ZADO-1210 file (C-alpha; in nm, 4 decimals, padded with zeros to 6 digits):
<atoms>
<atom x="-01.9617" y="01.6131" z="-03.5580" code="MET" pos="1"/>
<atom x="-01.7762" y="01.7847" z="-03.2847" code="ALA" pos="2"/>
<atom x="-01.4407" y="01.6295" z="-03.1419" code="PHE" pos="3"/>
<atom x="-01.4424" y="01.4461" z="-02.8260" code="THR" pos="4"/>
<atom x="-01.1468" y="01.3554" z="-02.6183" code="HIS" pos="5"/>
<atom x="-01.1648" y="01.0088" z="-02.4672" code="THR" pos="6"/>
<atom x="-00.9470" y="00.7845" z="-02.2942" code="THR" pos="7"/>
<atom x="-00.9691" y="00.5706" z="-02.6367" code="ALA" pos="8"/>
<atom x="-00.8383" y="00.8559" z="-02.8971" code="ASN" pos="9"/>
<atom x="-00.5939" y="01.0330" z="-02.6082" code="SER" pos="10"/>
<atom x="-00.2329" y="00.9516" z="-02.5651" code="ALA" pos="11"/>
<atom x="-00.1851" y="00.6983" z="-02.2681" code="TYR" pos="12"/>
<atom x="-00.0307" y="00.9587" z="-02.0256" code="ALA" pos="13"/>
<atom x="-00.3926" y="01.0908" z="-02.0027" code="TRP" pos="14"/>
<atom x="-00.5217" y="00.7507" z="-01.9154" code="SER" pos="15"/>
<atom x="-00.2685" y="00.5249" z="-01.7633" code="PRO" pos="16"/>
<atom x="-00.3543" y="00.1686" z="-01.6123" code="ASP" pos="17"/>
<atom x="-00.3822" y="00.1542" z="-01.2616" code="VAL" pos="18"/>
<atom x="-00.3342" y="-00.2159" z="-01.1188" code="THR" pos="19"/>
<atom x="-00.5400" y="-00.3044" z="-00.7604" code="ALA" pos="20"/>
<atom x="-00.4452" y="-00.5862" z="-00.5362" code="PHE" pos="21"/>
<atom x="-00.6561" y="-00.7066" z="-00.2566" code="ALA" pos="22"/>
<atom x="-00.4255" y="-00.5945" z="00.0340" code="PRO" pos="23"/>
<atom x="-00.4426" y="-00.9984" z="00.1819" code="ASP" pos="24"/>
<atom x="-00.2885" y="-01.1221" z="-00.1318" code="ASP" pos="25"/>
<atom x="00.0380" y="-00.9022" z="-00.1247" code="VAL" pos="26"/>
<atom x="00.0660" y="-00.7730" z="00.2260" code="LEU" pos="27"/>
<atom x="-00.0657" y="-01.0578" z="00.4236" code="ALA" pos="28"/>
<atom x="00.1982" y="-01.0132" z="00.7105" code="GLU" pos="29"/>
<atom x="00.1168" y="-00.6181" z="00.7954" code="ALA" pos="30"/>
<atom x="-00.0286" y="-00.5917" z="01.1347" code="LEU" pos="31"/>
<atom x="-00.3278" y="-00.4080" z="01.0573" code="ILE" pos="32"/>
<atom x="-00.4746" y="-00.7082" z="00.8577" code="LEU" pos="33"/>
<atom x="-00.3553" y="-00.9400" z="01.1349" code="GLN" pos="34"/>
<atom x="-00.4819" y="-00.7755" z="01.4740" code="CYS" pos="35"/>
<atom x="-00.7630" y="-00.5830" z="01.3698" code="SER" pos="36"/>
<atom x="-01.0804" y="-00.6512" z="01.2383" code="THR" pos="37"/>
<atom x="-01.1301" y="-00.4619" z="00.9417" code="VAL" pos="38"/>
<atom x="-01.4579" y="-00.2645" z="00.8658" code="ALA" pos="39"/>
<atom x="-01.4382" y="-00.1312" z="00.5424" code="GLY" pos="40"/>
<atom x="-01.2553" y="00.0767" z="00.3139" code="SER" pos="41"/>
<atom x="-01.2913" y="00.4713" z="00.2053" code="VAL" pos="42"/>
<atom x="-01.1276" y="00.6386" z="-00.0760" code="GLU" pos="43"/>
<atom x="-01.0287" y="01.0249" z="00.0296" code="GLY" pos="44"/>
<atom x="-00.8881" y="01.2030" z="00.3642" code="ASP" pos="45"/>
<atom x="-01.2154" y="01.3306" z="00.4416" code="ALA" pos="46"/>
<atom x="-01.4815" y="01.0676" z="00.4644" code="PRO" pos="47"/>
<atom x="-01.4820" y="00.7958" z="00.7407" code="SER" pos="48"/>
<atom x="-01.5798" y="00.4137" z="00.8192" code="VAL" pos="49"/>
<atom x="-01.8443" y="00.4523" z="01.1172" code="ARG" pos="50"/>
<atom x="-01.8290" y="00.1370" z="01.2989" code="VAL" pos="51"/>
<atom x="-02.1250" y="00.0935" z="01.5697" code="ALA" pos="52"/>
<atom x="-02.0730" y="-00.1026" z="01.8632" code="TYR" pos="53"/>
<atom x="-02.2744" y="-00.1454" z="02.1905" code="VAL" pos="54"/>
<atom x="-02.1452" y="-00.0908" z="02.5427" code="THR" pos="55"/>
<atom x="-02.3696" y="-00.3742" z="02.7363" code="ASP" pos="56"/>
<atom x="-02.5833" y="-00.2640" z="03.0289" code="ASP" pos="57"/>
<atom x="-02.6106" y="-00.5280" z="03.3248" code="THR" pos="58"/>
<atom x="-02.8887" y="-00.7687" z="03.3586" code="ALA" pos="59"/>
<atom x="-03.0319" y="-00.8509" z="03.7102" code="THR" pos="60"/>
<atom x="-03.2571" y="-01.0887" z="03.8874" code="PHE" pos="61"/>
<atom x="-03.6138" y="-01.0114" z="03.9637" code="VAL" pos="62"/>
<atom x="-03.8536" y="-01.1900" z="04.1819" code="ALA" pos="63"/>
<atom x="-04.1589" y="-01.3446" z="04.0051" code="GLU" pos="64"/>
<atom x="-04.4202" y="-01.0900" z="03.8761" code="GLY" pos="65"/>
<atom x="-04.2252" y="-00.7759" z="04.0032" code="ASP" pos="66"/>
<atom x="-04.1449" y="-00.5412" z="03.6520" code="PRO" pos="67"/>
<atom x="-03.8458" y="-00.5740" z="03.4972" code="ILE" pos="68"/>
<atom x="-03.6386" y="-00.2812" z="03.5049" code="PRO" pos="69"/>
<atom x="-03.5121" y="-00.1437" z="03.1652" code="GLU" pos="70"/>
<atom x="-03.1516" y="-00.1495" z="03.0818" code="SER" pos="71"/>
<atom x="-02.9816" y="00.0872" z="02.9083" code="GLU" pos="72"/>
<atom x="-02.7154" y="-00.0419" z="02.6641" code="PRO" pos="73"/>
<atom x="-02.5296" y="00.2304" z="02.5030" code="GLU" pos="74"/>
<atom x="-02.5267" y="00.2305" z="02.1191" code="LEU" pos="75"/>
<atom x="-02.2217" y="00.4006" z="02.0371" code="ALA" pos="76"/>
<atom x="-01.9640" y="00.4534" z="01.7100" code="GLU" pos="77"/>
<atom x="-01.6287" y="00.5001" z="01.6257" code="VAL" pos="78"/>
<atom x="-01.5217" y="00.6715" z="01.3229" code="ALA" pos="79"/>
<atom x="-01.2059" y="00.5569" z="01.1483" code="VAL" pos="80"/>
<atom x="-01.0350" y="00.7659" z="00.9326" code="PHE" pos="81"/>
<atom x="-00.7600" y="00.6739" z="00.6785" code="THR" pos="82"/>
<atom x="-00.4538" y="00.7901" z="00.5502" code="GLY" pos="83"/>
<atom x="-00.2467" y="00.7414" z="00.2390" code="LYS" pos="84"/>
<atom x="00.0587" y="00.5270" z="00.2365" code="LEU" pos="85"/>
<atom x="00.2433" y="00.5771" z="-00.0583" code="SER" pos="86"/>
<atom x="00.6049" y="00.5526" z="-00.2671" code="GLN" pos="87"/>
<atom x="00.7218" y="00.6316" z="-00.6026" code="LEU" pos="88"/>
<atom x="01.0089" y="00.4436" z="-00.7591" code="VAL" pos="89"/>
<atom x="01.2173" y="00.5868" z="-01.0737" code="ARG" pos="90"/>
<atom x="01.3569" y="00.3188" z="-01.3068" code="VAL" pos="91"/>
<atom x="01.5650" y="00.3869" z="-01.6130" code="SER" pos="92"/>
<atom x="01.3732" y="00.1888" z="-01.9155" code="ARG" pos="93"/>
<atom x="01.6724" y="00.0056" z="-01.9558" code="GLU" pos="94"/>
<atom x="01.7096" y="-00.0978" z="-01.6113" code="GLN" pos="95"/>
<atom x="01.3682" y="-00.1573" z="-01.5969" code="PHE" pos="96"/>
<atom x="01.3769" y="-00.4015" z="-01.9259" code="SER" pos="97"/>
<atom x="01.6210" y="-00.6341" z="-01.7361" code="GLN" pos="98"/>
<atom x="01.5121" y="-00.9852" z="-01.6326" code="GLN" pos="99"/>
<atom x="01.4052" y="-00.9854" z="-01.2632" code="GLY" pos="100"/>
<atom x="01.3931" y="-00.5828" z="-01.2302" code="THR" pos="101"/>
<atom x="01.0491" y="-00.5590" z="-01.1996" code="ALA" pos="102"/>
<atom x="00.9623" y="-00.8398" z="-00.9797" code="ASP" pos="103"/>
<atom x="01.2329" y="-00.7203" z="-00.7460" code="GLN" pos="104"/>
<atom x="01.1029" y="-00.3867" z="-00.7011" code="VAL" pos="105"/>
<atom x="00.7492" y="-00.4974" z="-00.6478" code="SER" pos="106"/>
<atom x="00.8606" y="-00.6875" z="-00.3672" code="ALA" pos="107"/>
<atom x="01.1055" y="-00.3778" z="-00.2344" code="SER" pos="108"/>
<atom x="00.7880" y="-00.1875" z="-00.2556" code="VAL" pos="109"/>
<atom x="00.5652" y="-00.4030" z="-00.0603" code="ALA" pos="110"/>
<atom x="00.8198" y="-00.4621" z="00.2211" code="ARG" pos="111"/>
<atom x="00.8258" y="-00.0976" z="00.2249" code="ALA" pos="112"/>
<atom x="00.4355" y="-00.0235" z="00.2542" code="LEU" pos="113"/>
<atom x="00.4248" y="-00.2930" z="00.5153" code="ILE" pos="114"/>
<atom x="00.7141" y="-00.1392" z="00.7243" code="ARG" pos="115"/>
<atom x="00.5277" y="00.1604" z="00.6986" code="ALA" pos="116"/>
<atom x="00.2076" y="00.0497" z="00.7808" code="ALA" pos="117"/>
<atom x="00.3612" y="-00.1491" z="01.1025" code="ASP" pos="118"/>
<atom x="00.4654" y="00.1708" z="01.2145" code="THR" pos="119"/>
<atom x="00.1471" y="00.3751" z="01.1827" code="ALA" pos="120"/>
<atom x="-00.0554" y="00.0778" z="01.3267" code="PHE" pos="121"/>
<atom x="00.1891" y="00.0720" z="01.6455" code="LEU" pos="122"/>
<atom x="00.3496" y="00.4045" z="01.6981" code="ALA" pos="123"/>
<atom x="00.1426" y="00.6892" z="01.4881" code="GLN" pos="124"/>
<atom x="00.1133" y="01.0112" z="01.6872" code="ALA" pos="125"/>
<atom x="-00.2316" y="01.1421" z="01.7151" code="ALA" pos="126"/>
<atom x="-00.3208" y="01.4109" z="01.4538" code="PRO" pos="127"/>
<atom x="-00.3652" y="01.7644" z="01.5664" code="VAL" pos="128"/>
<atom x="-00.7260" y="01.8991" z="01.5347" code="SER" pos="129"/>
<atom x="-00.8592" y="01.9741" z="01.2926" code="PRO" pos="130"/>
<atom x="-00.6608" y="01.7112" z="01.1213" code="ALA" pos="131"/>
<atom x="-00.8102" y="01.3438" z="01.1174" code="THR" pos="132"/>
<atom x="-00.5359" y="01.1836" z="01.0082" code="ASN" pos="133"/>
<atom x="-00.3080" y="00.9523" z="00.9820" code="PRO" pos="134"/>
<atom x="-00.5117" y="00.7489" z="01.2452" code="ALA" pos="135"/>
<atom x="-00.3719" y="00.7524" z="01.5829" code="VAL" pos="136"/>
<atom x="-00.1895" y="00.4294" z="01.6730" code="GLY" pos="137"/>
<atom x="-00.2960" y="00.1716" z="01.9257" code="ILE" pos="138"/>
<atom x="00.0096" y="00.2349" z="02.1362" code="LEU" pos="139"/>
<atom x="-00.0517" y="00.6362" z="02.1664" code="ASN" pos="140"/>
<atom x="-00.4319" y="00.5626" z="02.1869" code="ALA" pos="141"/>
<atom x="-00.5847" y="00.6777" z="02.5665" code="ALA" pos="142"/>
<atom x="-00.6735" y="00.4115" z="02.8525" code="ASP" pos="143"/>
<atom x="-00.4815" y="00.1561" z="02.7259" code="VAL" pos="144"/>
<atom x="-00.3494" y="-00.1010" z="03.0109" code="ILE" pos="145"/>
<atom x="-00.0136" y="00.0028" z="03.0949" code="GLU" pos="146"/>
<atom x="00.1443" y="-00.3345" z="03.2168" code="GLY" pos="147"/>
<atom x="00.4733" y="-00.3865" z="03.4282" code="ASP" pos="148"/>
<atom x="00.8229" y="-00.5022" z="03.3568" code="GLU" pos="149"/>
<atom x="00.8805" y="-00.8740" z="03.2942" code="ILE" pos="150"/>
<atom x="01.1763" y="-00.9912" z="03.4684" code="SER" pos="151"/>
<atom x="01.2150" y="-01.3883" z="03.5275" code="GLY" pos="152"/>
<atom x="00.8871" y="-01.5052" z="03.5386" code="SER" pos="153"/>
<atom x="00.5943" y="-01.4625" z="03.3041" code="LEU" pos="154"/>
<atom x="00.3686" y="-01.3834" z="03.5960" code="ASP" pos="155"/>
<atom x="00.3172" y="-01.0040" z="03.4471" code="VAL" pos="156"/>
<atom x="00.2107" y="-01.1295" z="03.1170" code="LEU" pos="157"/>
<atom x="-00.0125" y="-01.3781" z="03.2967" code="THR" pos="158"/>
<atom x="-00.1850" y="-01.1010" z="03.4849" code="ASP" pos="159"/>
<atom x="-00.2323" y="-00.9191" z="03.1860" code="LEU" pos="160"/>
<atom x="-00.3979" y="-01.1788" z="03.0154" code="VAL" pos="161"/>
<atom x="-00.6561" y="-01.2282" z="03.3044" code="ALA" pos="162"/>
<atom x="-00.7264" y="-00.8305" z="03.2836" code="GLU" pos="163"/>
<atom x="-00.8569" y="-00.7897" z="02.9598" code="ILE" pos="164"/>
<atom x="-00.9990" y="-01.1464" z="02.9979" code="GLN" pos="165"/>
<atom x="-01.1867" y="-01.0159" z="03.3007" code="GLY" pos="166"/>
<atom x="-01.2640" y="-00.6880" z="03.0767" code="ASN" pos="167"/>
<atom x="-01.4700" y="-00.9127" z="02.8131" code="GLY" pos="168"/>
<atom x="-01.2144" y="-00.9510" z="02.5858" code="GLY" pos="169"/>
<atom x="-01.0055" y="-01.2700" z="02.4336" code="GLN" pos="170"/>
<atom x="-00.6407" y="-01.1833" z="02.3930" code="PRO" pos="171"/>
<atom x="-00.5726" y="-01.3113" z="01.9897" code="SER" pos="172"/>
<atom x="-00.2127" y="-01.1905" z="01.9970" code="HIS" pos="173"/>
<atom x="00.1020" y="-01.1054" z="02.1724" code="ILE" pos="174"/>
<atom x="00.3345" y="-00.8488" z="01.9707" code="LEU" pos="175"/>
<atom x="00.7066" y="-00.8405" z="02.1110" code="LEU" pos="176"/>
<atom x="01.0006" y="-00.6192" z="01.9510" code="ALA" pos="177"/>
<atom x="01.2778" y="-00.8989" z="01.8245" code="PRO" pos="178"/>
<atom x="01.4903" y="-00.8357" z="02.1416" code="ASP" pos="179"/>
<atom x="01.2135" y="-00.8549" z="02.3423" code="ALA" pos="180"/>
<atom x="01.1286" y="-01.1933" z="02.2262" code="TRP" pos="181"/>
<atom x="01.4898" y="-01.2847" z="02.2542" code="GLY" pos="182"/>
<atom x="01.5175" y="-01.1717" z="02.6185" code="GLN" pos="183"/>
<atom x="01.1902" y="-01.3913" z="02.7220" code="LEU" pos="184"/>
<atom x="01.3959" y="-01.6877" z="02.5381" code="ARG" pos="185"/>
<atom x="01.6944" y="-01.6943" z="02.7856" code="LYS" pos="186"/>
<atom x="01.4140" y="-01.6907" z="03.0816" code="LEU" pos="187"/>
<atom x="01.5566" y="-02.0095" z="03.2634" code="LYS" pos="188"/>
<atom x="01.3225" y="-02.2687" z="03.4310" code="ILE" pos="189"/>
<atom x="01.5198" y="-02.2173" z="03.7594" code="GLY" pos="190"/>
<atom x="01.7791" y="-02.0451" z="03.8803" code="THR" pos="191"/>
<atom x="02.0229" y="-02.3881" z="03.8650" code="ASP" pos="192"/>
<atom x="01.8957" y="-02.4788" z="03.5230" code="TYR" pos="193"/>
<atom x="02.0028" y="-02.4049" z="03.2023" code="ASN" pos="194"/>
<atom x="01.6986" y="-02.5133" z="03.0241" code="SER" pos="195"/>
<atom x="01.4618" y="-02.2245" z="02.8971" code="THR" pos="196"/>
<atom x="01.1245" y="-02.1646" z="03.0287" code="LEU" pos="197"/>
<atom x="01.0362" y="-02.1390" z="02.6475" code="LEU" pos="198"/>
<atom x="01.1856" y="-02.4495" z="02.5171" code="GLY" pos="199"/>
<atom x="01.3994" y="-02.7264" z="02.6201" code="ALA" pos="200"/>
<atom x="01.7476" y="-02.7619" z="02.5361" code="GLY" pos="201"/>
<atom x="01.8689" y="-02.6656" z="02.1658" code="VAL" pos="202"/>
<atom x="01.5094" y="-02.6823" z="02.0467" code="ALA" pos="203"/>
<atom x="01.3758" y="-02.3570" z="01.9413" code="ASP" pos="204"/>
<atom x="01.0703" y="-02.2331" z="02.0848" code="ALA" pos="205"/>
<atom x="00.7526" y="-02.2169" z="01.9213" code="GLU" pos="206"/>
<atom x="00.5989" y="-01.8791" z="01.8762" code="LEU" pos="207"/>
<atom x="00.3405" y="-01.9223" z="02.1319" code="LEU" pos="208"/>
<atom x="00.3042" y="-01.7495" z="02.4988" code="LEU" pos="209"/>
<atom x="00.0288" y="-01.8837" z="02.6975" code="LEU" pos="210"/>
<atom x="-00.1335" y="-02.0495" z="02.4168" code="GLY" pos="211"/>
<atom x="-00.1520" y="-01.7048" z="02.2657" code="ILE" pos="212"/>
<atom x="00.0263" y="-01.6581" z="01.9150" code="PRO" pos="213"/>
<atom x="00.3138" y="-01.4429" z="01.9157" code="VAL" pos="214"/>
<atom x="00.4016" y="-01.1890" z="01.6091" code="ILE" pos="215"/>
<atom x="00.7831" y="-01.0756" z="01.6387" code="VAL" pos="216"/>
<atom x="00.7798" y="-00.7414" z="01.4862" code="ASN" pos="217"/>
<atom x="01.0723" y="-00.4669" z="01.4386" code="PRO" pos="218"/>
<atom x="00.7888" y="-00.1614" z="01.4567" code="ALA" pos="219"/>
<atom x="00.7057" y="-00.2901" z="01.8503" code="VAL" pos="220"/>
<atom x="00.9482" y="-00.0725" z="02.0454" code="PRO" pos="221"/>
<atom x="01.2785" y="-00.2003" z="02.1852" code="THR" pos="222"/>
<atom x="01.2113" y="-00.4453" z="02.4799" code="LEU" pos="223"/>
<atom x="00.8614" y="-00.3973" z="02.5074" code="SER" pos="224"/>
<atom x="00.5386" y="-00.6157" z="02.3888" code="GLY" pos="225"/>
<atom x="00.1398" y="-00.5745" z="02.3675" code="VAL" pos="226"/>
<atom x="-00.1173" y="-00.8052" z="02.4578" code="VAL" pos="227"/>
<atom x="-00.4248" y="-00.7476" z="02.2220" code="LEU" pos="228"/>
<atom x="-00.7936" y="-00.8787" z="02.1117" code="ASP" pos="229"/>
<atom x="-00.7869" y="-00.8063" z="01.7622" code="ASN" pos="230"/>
<atom x="-01.1796" y="-00.7583" z="01.7678" code="ARG" pos="231"/>
<atom x="-01.1265" y="-00.4304" z="02.0027" code="ALA" pos="232"/>
<atom x="-00.9252" y="-00.2505" z="01.7095" code="ILE" pos="233"/>
<atom x="-01.1500" y="-00.1841" z="01.3811" code="VAL" pos="234"/>
<atom x="-00.9668" y="-00.0470" z="01.0966" code="SER" pos="235"/>
<atom x="-01.0286" y="00.0376" z="00.7212" code="ALA" pos="236"/>
<atom x="-00.7982" y="-00.0918" z="00.4815" code="VAL" pos="237"/>
<atom x="-00.8299" y="00.0114" z="00.1134" code="GLY" pos="238"/>
<atom x="-00.6809" y="-00.1986" z="-00.2098" code="GLN" pos="239"/>
<atom x="-00.3159" y="-00.2105" z="-00.2915" code="VAL" pos="240"/>
<atom x="-00.3045" y="00.0168" z="-00.5999" code="LEU" pos="241"/>
<atom x="00.0122" y="-00.0163" z="-00.8328" code="VAL" pos="242"/>
<atom x="00.0375" y="00.2111" z="-01.1616" code="SER" pos="243"/>
<atom x="00.3053" y="00.2664" z="-01.4388" code="GLN" pos="244"/>
<atom x="00.4145" y="00.5407" z="-01.6357" code="SER" pos="245"/>
<atom x="00.6479" y="00.5835" z="-01.8960" code="SER" pos="246"/>
<atom x="00.5144" y="00.9192" z="-01.9962" code="ASP" pos="247"/>
<atom x="00.6133" y="01.1097" z="-01.6536" code="VAL" pos="248"/>
<atom x="00.9888" y="01.0618" z="-01.6846" code="TYR" pos="249"/>
<atom x="00.9698" y="01.1242" z="-02.0484" code="PHE" pos="250"/>
<atom x="01.2728" y="01.3242" z="-02.0590" code="SER" pos="251"/>
<atom x="01.4772" y="01.0950" z="-01.8981" code="SER" pos="252"/>
<atom x="01.3531" y="00.7724" z="-02.0553" code="ASP" pos="253"/>
<atom x="01.2643" y="00.6202" z="-01.7643" code="SER" pos="254"/>
<atom x="00.9693" y="00.4742" z="-01.6009" code="ILE" pos="255"/>
<atom x="00.7331" y="00.5340" z="-01.2832" code="GLY" pos="256"/>
<atom x="00.5931" y="00.3286" z="-01.0495" code="LEU" pos="257"/>
<atom x="00.3588" y="00.4743" z="-00.8114" code="ARG" pos="258"/>
<atom x="00.1940" y="00.2233" z="-00.5241" code="SER" pos="259"/>
<atom x="-00.0603" y="00.3717" z="-00.2953" code="THR" pos="260"/>
<atom x="-00.2672" y="00.1863" z="-00.0138" code="TRP" pos="261"/>
<atom x="-00.4969" y="00.3771" z="00.2415" code="ARG" pos="262"/>
<atom x="-00.5227" y="00.2515" z="00.5631" code="ILE" pos="263"/>
<atom x="-00.6635" y="00.3706" z="00.9423" code="GLY" pos="264"/>
<atom x="-00.7647" y="00.2278" z="01.2573" code="GLN" pos="265"/>
<atom x="-00.9468" y="00.3082" z="01.5727" code="ALA" pos="266"/>
<atom x="-00.9433" y="00.1557" z="01.9426" code="LEU" pos="267"/>
<atom x="-01.2689" y="00.0581" z="02.0296" code="VAL" pos="268"/>
<atom x="-01.2134" y="-00.1005" z="02.3514" code="ARG" pos="269"/>
<atom x="-00.8717" y="00.0036" z="02.5034" code="PRO" pos="270"/>
<atom x="-00.9607" y="-00.2365" z="02.8018" code="ASP" pos="271"/>
<atom x="-00.8807" y="-00.4847" z="02.5902" code="ARG" pos="272"/>
<atom x="-00.4836" y="-00.4048" z="02.4997" code="VAL" pos="273"/>
<atom x="-00.2412" y="-00.4134" z="02.7308" code="ALA" pos="274"/>
<atom x="00.1341" y="-00.2746" z="02.7177" code="THR" pos="275"/>
<atom x="00.4204" y="-00.4309" z="02.8652" code="PHE" pos="276"/>
<atom x="00.8198" y="-00.3859" z="02.8774" code="THR" pos="277"/>
<atom x="01.0815" y="-00.6746" z="02.9269" code="VAL" pos="278"/>
<atom x="01.4177" y="-00.6562" z="03.0999" code="ALA" pos="279"/>
<atom x="01.6962" y="-00.6805" z="02.9260" code="GLY" pos="280"/>
<atom x="02.0360" y="-00.8197" z="03.0108" code="ASP" pos="281"/>
<atom x="02.1381" y="-00.5404" z="03.2205" code="GLY" pos="282"/>
<atom x="01.8294" y="-00.5186" z="03.4174" code="SER" pos="283"/>
</atoms>
């Protein structure tokens, strides 16, 4: 019988193990999982997740017995293309065998993926045609509402929330840069008062603004923030794949740890996402 190479009779390097983790188990803090609606998953740069949505037409009153005019709601779609975030870590066999090394390196890789994913979700530049990925970040998408600067009160934020609600949305999150959250926490209830608008005395302010959950994230540009409805953003999110090989660095007796995560997002209703800035101490 002719010999056939299989994964069972070949060296390990020809069929290395790959471990997959559901992203919400290991990367639950990532903005793309908290602030978008995950519509599916694809593998590869070319395919996309095609998400259908309806742009409503208006309903009108008609007199009894009169013909009802036909409406034409738009049956639209948006294509979500993904890009692959990746990291390759090289560790000597001796170091990898030390207690705690594997866990600490894994935690480091997870943090790196989250940071990269958060930055891409918010600020990734639009791909230049014919490229389709990485997907444009929501802050660089067209037709997002641009709000004014918050200074002295939360009136600007109140107006933005009302505008999103007027457009049929319901804000689910407010994203803030750390320094923007710090400045908002300094707002006082009045000029002659020491009590802060977001909390009294030395009590810490709860991470809520106007009843909306706040996420403080360094990926948000300095002294700025975003109000969004996570139903207005659709995403494609794959599994986190982690692979380990002792053969790739055979000549140096080292271990290779590879991690990949395929993600992408698209803004379906830009009039339900708003940006704003926050005045700094020197403003």
